[in-house]
TIVO-2410 file (N, C-alpha, C; in nm, 3 decimals):
# residues 99
REC num residu      c1      c2      c3 atome chaine
REC   1      X  -2.567   1.613  -3.473     N      A
REC   1      X  -2.517   1.491  -3.419    CA      A
REC   1      X  -2.374   1.461  -3.367     C      A
REC   2      X  -2.342   1.561  -3.495     N      A
REC   2      X  -2.138   1.604  -3.474    CA      A
REC   2      X  -2.126   1.689  -3.290     C      A
REC   3      X  -2.188   1.749  -3.331     N      A
REC   3      X  -2.227   1.890  -3.168    CA      A
REC   3      X  -2.274   1.796  -3.038     C      A
REC   4      X  -2.300   1.678  -3.076     N      A
REC   4      X  -2.341   1.612  -2.915    CA      A
REC   4      X  -2.230   1.519  -2.884     C      A
REC   5      X  -2.213   1.408  -2.974     N      A
REC   5      X  -2.069   1.367  -2.979    CA      A
REC   5      X  -1.995   1.423  -2.925     C      A
REC   6      X  -1.947   1.577  -2.952     N      A
REC   6      X  -1.820   1.615  -2.919    CA      A
REC   6      X  -1.841   1.646  -2.801     C      A
REC   7      X  -1.974   1.665  -2.724     N      A
REC   7      X  -1.994   1.730  -2.620    CA      A
REC   7      X  -2.019   1.621  -2.500     C      A
REC   8      X  -2.038   1.524  -2.531     N      A
REC   8      X  -2.056   1.370  -2.473    CA      A
REC   8      X  -1.908   1.326  -2.485     C      A
REC   9      X  -1.863   1.356  -2.542     N      A
REC   9      X  -1.670   1.342  -2.529    CA      A
REC   9      X  -1.600   1.393  -2.429     C      A
REC  10      X  -1.653   1.542  -2.444     N      A
REC  10      X  -1.569   1.626  -2.350    CA      A
REC  10      X  -1.627   1.645  -2.216     C      A
REC  11      X  -1.729   1.602  -2.165     N      A
REC  11      X  -1.770   1.547  -2.111    CA      A
REC  11      X  -1.720   1.455  -2.034     C      A
REC  12      X  -1.696   1.334  -2.074     N      A
REC  12      X  -1.634   1.204  -2.005    CA      A
REC  12      X  -1.459   1.252  -1.996     C      A
REC  13      X  -1.442   1.341  -2.104     N      A
REC  13      X  -1.316   1.370  -2.046    CA      A
REC  13      X  -1.273   1.420  -1.929     C      A
REC  14      X  -1.378   1.569  -1.937     N      A
REC  14      X  -1.316   1.615  -1.781    CA      A
REC  14      X  -1.405   1.521  -1.657     C      A
REC  15      X  -1.462   1.449  -1.674     N      A
REC  15      X  -1.514   1.357  -1.553    CA      A
REC  15      X  -1.460   1.239  -1.518     C      A
REC  16      X  -1.372   1.228  -1.582     N      A
REC  16      X  -1.205   1.132  -1.595    CA      A
REC  16      X  -1.125   1.235  -1.503     C      A
REC  17      X  -1.145   1.299  -1.546     N      A
REC  17      X  -0.956   1.438  -1.554    CA      A
REC  17      X  -0.983   1.467  -1.390     C      A
REC  18      X  -1.121   1.535  -1.398     N      A
REC  18      X  -1.134   1.527  -1.252    CA      A
REC  18      X  -1.145   1.431  -1.151     C      A
REC  19      X  -1.219   1.330  -1.193     N      A
REC  19      X  -1.226   1.210  -1.113    CA      A
REC  19      X  -1.059   1.160  -1.065     C      A
REC  20      X  -1.015   1.118  -1.141     N      A
REC  20      X  -0.826   1.128  -1.121    CA      A
REC  20      X  -0.780   1.243  -1.065     C      A
REC  21      X  -0.773   1.320  -1.061     N      A
REC  21      X  -0.734   1.447  -0.971    CA      A
REC  21      X  -0.753   1.440  -0.863     C      A
REC  22      X  -0.923   1.412  -0.815     N      A
REC  22      X  -0.992   1.407  -0.691    CA      A
REC  22      X  -0.925   1.245  -0.622     C      A
REC  23      X  -0.879   1.158  -0.739     N      A
REC  23      X  -0.858   1.027  -0.611    CA      A
REC  23      X  -0.665   1.044  -0.595     C      A
REC  24      X  -0.561   1.106  -0.670     N      A
REC  24      X  -0.468   1.105  -0.656    CA      A
REC  24      X  -0.417   1.240  -0.515     C      A
REC  25      X  -0.507   1.340  -0.527     N      A
REC  25      X  -0.487   1.432  -0.410    CA      A
REC  25      X  -0.517   1.389  -0.223     C      A
REC  26      X  -0.609   1.297  -0.256     N      A
REC  26      X  -0.644   1.277  -0.130    CA      A
REC  26      X  -0.556   1.183  -0.061     C      A
REC  27      X  -0.587   1.241   0.127     N      A
REC  27      X  -0.527   1.175   0.176    CA      A
REC  27      X  -0.479   1.032   0.229     C      A
REC  28      X  -0.436   0.944   0.176     N      A
REC  28      X  -0.494   0.759   0.179    CA      A
REC  28      X  -0.478   0.662   0.321     C      A
REC  29      X  -0.317   0.804   0.366     N      A
REC  29      X  -0.248   0.669   0.431    CA      A
REC  29      X  -0.139   0.798   0.568     C      A
REC  30      X  -0.072   0.734   0.629     N      A
REC  30      X  -0.022   0.802   0.714    CA      A
REC  30      X   0.083   0.883   0.618     C      A
REC  31      X   0.206   0.815   0.498     N      A
REC  31      X   0.300   0.858   0.436    CA      A
REC  31      X   0.208   0.952   0.390     C      A
REC  32      X   0.137   0.960   0.305     N      A
REC  32      X   0.051   1.065   0.216    CA      A
REC  32      X   0.034   1.168   0.322     C      A
REC  33      X  -0.027   1.181   0.416     N      A
REC  33      X  -0.043   1.282   0.488    CA      A
REC  33      X   0.063   1.339   0.541     C      A
REC  34      X   0.172   1.285   0.582     N      A
REC  34      X   0.269   1.380   0.636    CA      A
REC  34      X   0.408   1.418   0.453     C      A
REC  35      X   0.329   1.365   0.400     N      A
REC  35      X   0.428   1.446   0.244    CA      A
REC  35      X   0.349   1.537   0.197     C      A
REC  36      X   0.181   1.537   0.206     N      A
REC  36      X   0.108   1.666   0.153    CA      A
REC  36      X   0.103   1.764   0.289     C      A
REC  37      X   0.068   1.705   0.377     N      A
REC  37      X   0.058   1.852   0.464    CA      A
REC  37      X   0.222   1.924   0.512     C      A
REC  38      X   0.374   1.865   0.531     N      A
REC  38      X   0.420   1.892   0.542    CA      A
REC  38      X   0.489   1.993   0.490     C      A
REC  39      X   0.452   2.040   0.354     N      A
REC  39      X   0.470   2.142   0.311    CA      A
REC  39      X   0.441   2.243   0.342     C      A
REC  40      X   0.326   2.283   0.378     N      A
REC  40      X   0.233   2.391   0.495    CA      A
REC  40      X   0.321   2.470   0.616     C      A
REC  41      X   0.366   2.324   0.658     N      A
REC  41      X   0.474   2.350   0.809    CA      A
REC  41      X   0.565   2.479   0.796     C      A
REC  42      X   0.580   2.600   0.888     N      A
REC  42      X   0.659   2.725   0.899    CA      A
REC  42      X   0.739   2.680   1.012     C      A
REC  43      X   0.721   2.547   1.103     N      A
REC  43      X   0.870   2.550   1.197    CA      A
REC  43      X   0.860   2.408   1.257     C      A
REC  44      X   0.930   2.382   1.367     N      A
REC  44      X   0.929   2.243   1.407    CA      A
REC  44      X   0.798   2.199   1.472     C      A
REC  45      X   0.755   2.352   1.545     N      A
REC  45      X   0.630   2.313   1.664    CA      A
REC  45      X   0.503   2.278   1.536     C      A
REC  46      X   0.502   2.313   1.453     N      A
REC  46      X   0.430   2.274   1.336    CA      A
REC  46      X   0.391   2.152   1.265     C      A
REC  47      X   0.551   2.127   1.256     N      A
REC  47      X   0.595   2.017   1.171    CA      A
REC  47      X   0.540   1.871   1.292     C      A
REC  48      X   0.583   1.915   1.440     N      A
REC  48      X   0.485   1.807   1.535    CA      A
REC  48      X   0.379   1.805   1.517     C      A
REC  49      X   0.281   1.912   1.508     N      A
REC  49      X   0.154   1.903   1.539    CA      A
REC  49      X   0.072   1.858   1.376     C      A
REC  50      X   0.136   1.850   1.278     N      A
REC  50      X   0.110   1.756   1.184    CA      A
REC  50      X   0.171   1.639   1.186     C      A
REC  51      X   0.246   1.639   1.249     N      A
REC  51      X   0.307   1.454   1.220    CA      A
REC  51      X   0.156   1.381   1.350     C      A
REC  52      X   0.151   1.504   1.441     N      A
REC  52      X   0.065   1.377   1.557    CA      A
REC  52      X  -0.025   1.399   1.487     C      A
REC  53      X  -0.115   1.483   1.443     N      A
REC  53      X  -0.253   1.440   1.361    CA      A
REC  53      X  -0.260   1.372   1.306     C      A
REC  54      X  -0.186   1.293   1.170     N      A
REC  54      X  -0.185   1.251   1.057    CA      A
REC  54      X  -0.159   1.129   1.148     C      A
REC  55      X  -0.052   1.096   1.312     N      A
REC  55      X  -0.060   0.984   1.324    CA      A
REC  55      X  -0.215   0.920   1.432     C      A
REC  56      X  -0.233   0.999   1.451     N      A
REC  56      X  -0.390   1.044   1.544    CA      A
REC  56      X  -0.493   0.987   1.400     C      A
REC  57      X  -0.493   1.034   1.280     N      A
REC  57      X  -0.572   1.005   1.198    CA      A
REC  57      X  -0.554   0.844   1.102     C      A
REC  58      X  -0.455   0.829   1.117     N      A
REC  58      X  -0.422   0.647   1.073    CA      A
REC  58      X  -0.359   0.578   1.179     C      A
REC  59      X  -0.435   0.610   1.249     N      A
REC  59      X  -0.322   0.459   1.433    CA      A
REC  59      X  -0.385   0.358   1.365     C      A
REC  60      X  -0.502   0.340   1.344     N      A
REC  60      X  -0.577   0.229   1.350    CA      A
REC  60      X  -0.536   0.154   1.208     C      A
REC  61      X  -0.549   0.226   1.089     N      A
REC  61      X  -0.493   0.219   0.973    CA      A
REC  61      X  -0.354   0.115   0.967     C      A
REC  62      X  -0.259   0.232   1.049     N      A
REC  62      X  -0.141   0.185   1.032    CA      A
REC  62      X  -0.130  -0.027   1.171     C      A
REC  63      X  -0.217   0.010   1.223     N      A
REC  63      X  -0.217  -0.119   1.322    CA      A
REC  63      X  -0.209  -0.231   1.274     C      A
REC  64      X  -0.360  -0.166   1.167     N      A
REC  64      X  -0.373  -0.349   1.077    CA      A
REC  64      X  -0.264  -0.359   0.978     C      A
REC  65      X  -0.232  -0.254   0.914     N      A
REC  65      X  -0.151  -0.330   0.810    CA      A
REC  65      X  -0.047  -0.367   0.870     C      A
REC  66      X   0.007  -0.324   1.011     N      A
REC  66      X   0.151  -0.387   1.045    CA      A
REC  66      X   0.089  -0.558   1.080     C      A
REC  67      X  -0.022  -0.579   1.131     N      A
REC  67      X  -0.147  -0.707   1.187    CA      A
REC  67      X  -0.086  -0.809   1.011     C      A
REC  68      X  -0.153  -0.744   0.936     N      A
REC  68      X  -0.180  -0.801   0.852    CA      A
REC  68      X  -0.003  -0.812   0.767     C      A
REC  69      X   0.077  -0.720   0.758     N      A
REC  69      X   0.186  -0.772   0.717    CA      A
REC  69      X   0.292  -0.905   0.783     C      A
REC  70      X   0.252  -0.854   0.948     N      A
REC  70      X   0.269  -0.971   1.027    CA      A
REC  70      X   0.244  -1.127   0.984     C      A
REC  71      X   0.152  -1.101   0.974     N      A
REC  71      X   0.055  -1.237   0.928    CA      A
REC  71      X   0.084  -1.316   0.783     C      A
REC  72      X   0.163  -1.192   0.666     N      A
REC  72      X   0.196  -1.261   0.557    CA      A
REC  72      X   0.324  -1.315   0.555     C      A
REC  73      X   0.373  -1.226   0.667     N      A
REC  73      X   0.507  -1.254   0.732    CA      A
REC  73      X   0.546  -1.413   0.751     C      A
REC  74      X   0.466  -1.453   0.831     N      A
REC  74      X   0.425  -1.575   0.907    CA      A
REC  74      X   0.379  -1.659   0.801     C      A
REC  75      X   0.340  -1.667   0.751     N      A
REC  75      X   0.300  -1.752   0.654    CA      A
REC  75      X   0.388  -1.792   0.508     C      A
REC  76      X   0.476  -1.683   0.474     N      A
REC  76      X   0.573  -1.690   0.375    CA      A
REC  76      X   0.657  -1.733   0.442     C      A
REC  77      X   0.704  -1.770   0.605     N      A
REC  77      X   0.794  -1.844   0.641    CA      A
REC  77      X   0.751  -1.999   0.653     C      A
REC  78      X   0.644  -1.981   0.713     N      A
REC  78      X   0.602  -2.155   0.711    CA      A
REC  78      X   0.598  -2.198   0.587     C      A
REC  79      X   0.548  -2.113   0.463     N      A
REC  79      X   0.571  -2.251   0.334    CA      A
REC  79      X   0.751  -2.225   0.299     C      A
REC  80      X   0.799  -2.156   0.318     N      A
REC  80      X   0.942  -2.142   0.319    CA      A
REC  80      X   0.994  -2.253   0.388     C      A
REC  81      X   0.947  -2.308   0.523     N      A
REC  81      X   1.008  -2.423   0.569    CA      A
REC  81      X   0.961  -2.575   0.547     C      A
REC  82      X   0.807  -2.598   0.482     N      A
REC  82      X   0.798  -2.671   0.423    CA      A
REC  82      X   0.837  -2.711   0.277     C      A
REC  83      X   0.898  -2.606   0.214     N      A
REC  83      X   0.945  -2.656   0.094    CA      A
REC  83      X   1.117  -2.708   0.154     C      A
REC  84      X   1.120  -2.607   0.224     N      A
REC  84      X   1.305  -2.697   0.245    CA      A
REC  84      X   1.286  -2.837   0.329     C      A
REC  85      X   1.188  -2.860   0.388     N      A
REC  85      X   1.143  -2.989   0.434    CA      A
REC  85      X   1.126  -3.106   0.348     C      A
REC  86      X   1.071  -3.053   0.247     N      A
REC  86      X   1.041  -3.132   0.116    CA      A
REC  86      X   1.190  -3.147   0.034     C      A
REC  87      X   1.260  -3.045   0.061     N      A
REC  87      X   1.399  -3.046   0.001    CA      A
REC  87      X   1.514  -3.151   0.054     C      A
REC  88      X   1.462  -3.175   0.175     N      A
REC  88      X   1.575  -3.207   0.236    CA      A
REC  88      X   1.500  -3.376   0.264     C      A
REC  89      X   1.422  -3.376   0.221     N      A
REC  89      X   1.362  -3.553   0.208    CA      A
REC  89      X   1.359  -3.586   0.094     C      A
REC  90      X   1.396  -3.548  -0.017     N      A
REC  90      X   1.398  -3.549  -0.153    CA      A
REC  90      X   1.536  -3.593  -0.152     C      A
REC  91      X   1.648  -3.505  -0.057     N      A
REC  91      X   1.760  -3.486  -0.051    CA      A
REC  91      X   1.854  -3.640   0.020     C      A
REC  92      X   1.722  -3.644   0.112     N      A
REC  92      X   1.798  -3.790   0.226    CA      A
REC  92      X   1.740  -3.910   0.132     C      A
REC  93      X   1.629  -3.886   0.035     N      A
REC  93      X   1.593  -3.986  -0.035    CA      A
REC  93      X   1.688  -4.047  -0.162     C      A
REC  94      X   1.748  -3.936  -0.192     N      A
REC  94      X   1.837  -3.941  -0.331    CA      A
REC  94      X   1.972  -3.966  -0.308     C      A
REC  95      X   1.995  -3.947  -0.179     N      A
REC  95      X   2.130  -4.003  -0.111    CA      A
REC  95      X   2.120  -4.189  -0.056     C      A
REC  96      X   2.007  -4.166   0.022     N      A
REC  96      X   1.955  -4.342  -0.006    CA      A
REC  96      X   1.985  -4.435  -0.145     C      A
REC  97      X   1.952  -4.381  -0.206     N      A
REC  97      X   1.880  -4.410  -0.357    CA      A
REC  97      X   2.046  -4.496  -0.431     C      A
REC  98      X   2.141  -4.375  -0.374     N      A
REC  98      X   2.294  -4.360  -0.441    CA      A
REC  98      X   2.417  -4.454  -0.395     C      A
REC  99      X   2.336  -4.551  -0.262     N      A
REC  99      X   2.455  -4.644  -0.166    CA      A
REC  99      X   2.385  -4.713  -0.235     C      A
***
């Protein structure tokens, strides 16, 4: 029984370690691609080829991130203006109450 539990725990540890290592070494975005692949570049021509390949591979992803970031920034700006307008109205009503 003890041997079975030890084998199960060992198997679980190996599985989790393998999964963790695979996820950490996967190239998931343009930056990862550049960082992981540039180590192999021997000259400027190779570096440019790597840069172009990474850009081509993650082009649509980077465009989507940019669009999402822009939408998020616009939402934050809208929220900021709403807060500023609210504060302005409170300050003007406070000024009128003091007069």
